[in-house]
N, C-alpha and C positions, 0 to 999 in steps of 0.2 A: 260047457260052462259059459255063462254070459261074459262077454268082453267088457273090460272097464271103459268108461266114457273116454272118447278120444279128445281129451282136453287140449293137447297141443294143436290138434287139427282145428278145433274150434277157435282157438286163439289166432291161428293163421288166417282163418276165414274172416274173423272180425277185422284183422289188419287189412285184408284185401278188400273189405267192404267199404273202406273209406273212399271218399271221392277222389278219382284220378284227376291229374291235371287237365286232361281233355274234357272232363265233365264240368269244368269251372268256366264254361264259355260265357256265362253271364258276367264274369269279371273282365274278360279280355275281349269280348265279342262286340265291341262297338264298331260300327262301320265308318270309322273316321267321321263322327257325327258333325253335322253342320247345322246347328240350331242357333237360336238367338233371337230375341225379340227385337224388332226394329225400333221399339221404344226403349231407351236406355234406362237402366236402373241407377240408383244413386250409390256411389262408393262412399266410404267413411270420410269424414272431414279430415282426420289424421290417420295415416297408415300406421297400424300397430304391428307388433311382432306377430307373425303367423302362428295360429294355434296348430298343435299336432306336430308329430315328428314323422319322418319317413318310415316305411315299414322296416322292422328290424330284420326279418327274414324275407328275402326276396322270393316270391313264389316261382315255381318251375316254369310258369308260362310267361314270366316277365323277361325282357331282353337281357341276356347274359353278357353280351359284348358291351364293354364300357363305352359310353357315349362320349365322343370327342367334342371339342368346342363347336365344330361346324355341324355336328350331327345332333347336338343336344336338343335343338328345338326345330319343330317343323318337319321332322323326318320320323314317321311312325315306325314302330318296330315291326318285325316280321309277323304276319298274321296268318291264321289258318282256319278261323271259324267261318262257317258258311255265311254268316251275316256280316262279315267284315266288309265286303264290297259287293254290290249287287251284280248278279250274273246277267248275261245278255237277256235272258227271259224276263228278269225283274225290271230291267230298263224298258222293256217293251210293254209291260203291263199297263192296262188302262181300265177304266170303269166298265168298259164293254167287253173285256176279255171273257172268253167262254168259261163256264163253270168247270168244265172238264179239265182245262189247263190249270185253273186255280186249284182244283182238288189235288192234282199231281204236285204242285208246289207245297201245299199244306202238308203233304205226306213226307216232305223232305226232312232231313235232320234239324234244319233250322226251325221248322214249324211256323206257326202264325207270327211269332215274335220276329223271326228272321225275315219273313216276307214283308211285314209292315215296315221294319227298319230299312230294308233294301229299297222298297218303293219310295219311302221318304227321301232316301239318299239320291235316288235317280231323279225324283221330282225337283229337288233343290239344285241339282246339277243342270237340269234343263232351264230352270228359272234363271240361274246365274248366267248361262250362255245367252239367253234372250236379253237380259239386262245389259250385258257387255256389248252385244250387237247394237242395242239402242244407243249406247254411249259413244262408241267409236265407229259404228257403221259396219255393214257387211263387208267381208273380205273381198268378195267379187266386185263390189262397187268401187273399192279402192283400186283394184287392178284395172278396171275400166277407166277410171280417172287418170291413172298413170299412163295408160295407152293414149288417152285423149291429149294429155299435156306433153307427150314426148315430142321433142324437137321444136316446141313453141318458145317464143321469147317475148320481149316487151311489146313487139308489134301486134301480137295476137291477144294481149292482155289489156284490160281496162284498169287504169289506176283510179281507184274510187276515192282516194283521199291523198293529197300530196304530203300531208303530215303523217309521220309514223304513228300507227295505232299503239305501238309498244316499243320501248327501247330497253334492251337488256344490256348486260355488261359486255357482251361479245357481238351484238348484231342490232340492226334496225329492222322493224317489221312494218310492211305496208299492206293495206287491204287492196286486193286486186280481184277483178271479176272475169269470168269467161263463160262461154256457152257450152252446155253439155246436154245432149239429148233434148233440145228445145227448151232447156231450163237455164236460168241465170244463176250461177253458183259463185261463191266467194272462196278465196283461199288467202294465205299470207305469203308475200314475197319477202324472204329473209335475205337481207344484205349484210354479209359479215363485215365487222370492223377490221381495220388493219391488224395483221398478225393474229387474227382469230378465225381459224378455219378448221372444221372437222368434217368436211363434206364427204370425203371418201369413207370415213368410218360410219357416218350416219346412213349412207345409202345401203348398208348391209344389215341394218337392225331389223328385227322382227316386230310384229305388231304388239303393242302393249299400251294399256290405258294411260300410263304415266310417262310414255316416251313420245317425243315429237315425231310425227309421221311425215315422211318425204313422199311427195307426189311427182316431182320433177325437178330438173336442174338445167340451167343454161348459162351461157357466158355472153355478156354484152355490156354496152355502155348504159349507164343509168339515164333515164329520162331527165331532161333539164328541170321539170317542174317538181321533182322530188326534193324534199327538204331533209337534210341530214343534220340534226342538232349537234352542235359542238364542232362542226367543220367550218373553219373560217372561209368567208367569201361565198358561201352557198346561199342563194336566194335572198340577197340583200335588197332592201327597199329604200326609197327616198333618194336624197342627193347621191348617196354612195352608189346607187344603181347605175348612174351614168358612167361611173368609173369602171364598172364591170360589164359594159355593153358587149364586150367581146370576151366572154368567159372562156377559160381554158377548157379544152375537151375533157369530158368526164373519163375517168379511168375505166378500163375494161375489167369487170368483176364477174365472178361466178356467183350465181344467185340460186337459192333454194326455193321451191314452191312447197309450202307446208299445208297440210290439211286443216289444222286448227289455227284460228285467228286469235292470238293472245290479246287480252285486254289490259293486263298490267303484269308486273313482276311481283314476286313475293315481297321484295323490298318496298315496293309501292303500297302493297296491302298493309304491311306492318306499320309503315310510316303514317298511313291515313286512318289507323284503327285505334289510336290512343283513347279517344272518347268512347268508342264501342267497348273497349276492354274495361274502362272504368265504370260504365253504366250497366253492361251486361257481361260480367266476367265469366259466368258459367258458359254462356253461348259462345263467347269468343274463344275461350280456352278449349272447348270441345272442337271448334273449327280448327284450332291449332293442332290438336291431336289427329284429326282427319287429314290435314295437309301433310303432317309428318309421316303418317301411315302411307299415303300415296308416294311420298318420296322414298321411303324404305322399300316399298314394293318395286319401284322403278330401279333402284340401286341393286336389288337382288337380281332382277332381270339382266342388268348389265354385267354383273359379276358372273352370272351363268354363261355369258358369251365372252368372257375374258376382256371385258371393256370396263371403263370407269367414267364417272362424271368429271368433266373438266371444270376446274375452278368452282367448286361447290360453295356457292354463296347465294344470299337472297336475290342479288341482282341478276343472276343467271337462271332462276327458276321461274317459269312462266305460269300464269293463271288464265284459264279459259272458262268462260261461263258455261254452265251445263244447260242443255236444251230444256229441261223440265225440273221443277223443284222437287226435292226429296220429301218423302212422307214425314220424315222426322223433323222437317222444317216448316210444315204447314202451321199456319197461325203465327209465324214469326216474320212474315213478309213486311209488316209495317215497320220493322226495325232495319235500317239500311246496313248492308255489309254482312248480314247473317246468311246469305246464300252461299252454299258450299261450291267452290269452283274446282275444276280439274287442275291438278298440278302437273306440269310437264317438264321433264329434263330435256334440255335442248343442245347441249354440247358434250362431246364424248372424245375419248382417246383410247387407244389400245394399250393394255397394261404392259406388254413387252416393250413398247416404245419408251415408257418412263418419261414422257414429256406431255404436259397438259397444254391445251390451247389457251393462249392468253393468260398464262399463269402469272400470278402477282408475286411481288417480293415478299408480301406478308405470308403467302402460302409457303414459299421457300423457307422463310424463317421458321414457320410452324413445323415443317417436316424435319429441318435440321435440328431444331430444339428437341424434338421427340425421337431422336436417333433414327431419322429417315425411315419411318414405317412404310410398309407396302401401301399401294393405293387403296385397297379395301380398308386398312387400318386408318388411313387419313380420312376416308369417308366417315368412319365411326366418330372420329374426333370432331369433324365439321358438323355432323348432325347434332352432336351434343351441344356445340356452340349455337346452332340454329334454334334450339329450344329456348335458350336465354334471349336470343334476338326476337323471336316471335312473342315472347312474354314481356317484352319491353324492359328487360333487365340488362343494364350496361355491363358487358363483360369484355374486357380487352384481352389481347393476346398475352399481355403481361400477367393478367389474373390467372390465366390457364397455365402458363408456364411456371408460375409460382405455386401451383397447386400442391407441389411436393411438400411444402412447408406450412401451408395454410389451407383452409377450407375454401371451396368455391362459394361465390356469392349466394345468399339465400334467395329463393323465389318466394315472393309474398303469397301467403295463403288466401287467395281471393275467391277460389271456387273449389269444387269437389275434385278437380283434376290437378290442382297445383302441387300437392304432395307427391303424386305419382310421377309428374313430369320432373320434379326435383330429383326423385330417386333415379329416373332413367338418365337424366343428364349426368348425375354422379357416376353411374355405371359406364356411360359412354366415354367420359373424360378421365377414367381411372388411369393413373400413371403407370400401373403395372399392366402390361398387355395381357397377361394371363388372367387377370380379373376383369378386363374390359369386355363388355358384351359386344357381340357381332351385330351387323345390320339385321340379320335374320332374327336374332334374339330381341333387338329393339322393336322390330315389327310386331313380334308376338306380345311384347309387353304393352305396346300401344293398343293392340286388339283387346287384351284383357282389360285395360283401363277403360276402353270404350264400351265393351259389351259384356264384361264379366268373365269369370265368376268374381263377385265381390267378396270382400273379407267377411261379410255377414254370413255367407254360406257356411263358414267354419265356426260360427259362434256356438252352435249346439252339437256339431259333429266334428270329429277329428278329420283333418285333411287326409283323404285316401283316394286311391284310384277308383274304388267302387263309387264313392260319392261323386267324384268328378264325371265319371261315365254316365251316371244317372242324370246329372245336371245337363250334360250335353244332349242326351236323348230327349229330355223333356223340352229343352229350349228349341230344339229343331222342330219338334211337333208344334210348338206354339208359334213359331215363325211361319210355318206353312198355313196354319189356321188364320194368322193375321193376313197373309197374302190373299187367302180365299175370301175373307170377309171384305177386304178392300175392293177386290175385283167384283164382288156382288153388289157393293154399295157405291157410294160417291167418293170413295177414297182416291187420293192422288196416285198417279202411276209411280211405280218404284223408280228411284233415281240412283245417283252415285253412292249415297250413303247406304242404301239397301244392298247395292251390289257389293260394296266393301264388306258389309256384314255377312253376306252369303259366302264371299271368298274366305272369310275367317273360318266359318264353321265347315267349309268344304274340306279343309285340310287339317284341322286341329284334332288332336287325340287327347285322352285323359293323361297320358304320359307327358305330353307337352305342357298341358295345363298345370300338372303337378310341379314341374320345374319352374314355369313362369311365375306362378303364384309364390313360390319360395323366393324368387328374385325380387318380385315387386313388393311383397309384404314382409320382407325380412327386417 
């Protein structure tokens, strides 16, 4: 007799035929995309409430471990897809790779899609490394310079200008020259002010684009021709000069030789940019975002080494001109002040010491009023205050300490960045530490504000991981095409802004973007 149809078995097969979590690699298989056009798009004039809600049911491939505050941004979840990160063979692929090797890769589980994404990822990583070397110089060259300057003092250096090229809150900087491999080079002699010294800490720092680099150090008396502004009796002229014919011996000081020669401090830049902010608010506030981004990247580097910035204020943040203009700044050179400089952190202290060099009474009041937060938390509060200072909004310590009962001052809506910076300042200065964003989160918000995704992306589609992953992959491809077009034509060489853009897309994931856009567009 014929058997009845195996209905239960068919139902089981239908259930088993549904896509398994492992087959959904197109949703979670982004190789930490690093896309982004070097030309910035326009965010909305007013930040509205973000469209879409987070997924109700978290898929099995999503991270199951709850993200802590320190892990919520910038740390991609565990990945297993073959196109998550390029293999060693993908990193070595070139246009001249043999077809036999290409054929083997195309037969892999990742297929053409994974090979293309892996090659793009490896290419952006190489470009980012080349741009970083162009900005800070090869590591080997710095080691050779350190060996050349070891044991040298004022006698082996040429003072190029008796006036300081820059005066920060904790040091004077003088341009000095020396001979290296039959070439005349310049560096900065950093003379610390009294009670302001972090030389021991600075000598142990690694190389970072936002951290002042140390080439050498020595101890000696200052040359008589050096002018120290603010020090009575130094380099007087006229009738008073006869009274100081026999000046007292100069004190013996420890001096740092720094690779970068600063031009001004952030305080000088802000003070001299009122007219620029008024006439070109969009350009100026974009520069402000890029300077704040460099600061956050440097603070992250310090926190990773259990160090912190000493006395975080505009007077102690140095600005150094870049060797070449950025592609994003071409056509703007007729407007003074629009060139993006490097921002350098120049004073440091170890967190366990709990003592900042040259700390001010204002900072002590700040920390006491906020229940003595840890140094990283103090950095978050100071960065929030810096936003107001850069945007020329008067905000006193009393305004911030009274934030519990009233709102922070409003930032005038002068450009497409004003509302986003207002939102970031509010999150950094939140009275509740549980709701205050970290430096890492602030860095991610600035990156989204600069390079997207904009809120317009969610106008037609609900915010989702799939949408954000596709956006990342397309932007990365467009960025590589832009670099190729500029290299073939007369485009400018990539500069600091392009490197910061590559750094953004080198580490971002769709999970990070989902959380950042929720914070920024809430």
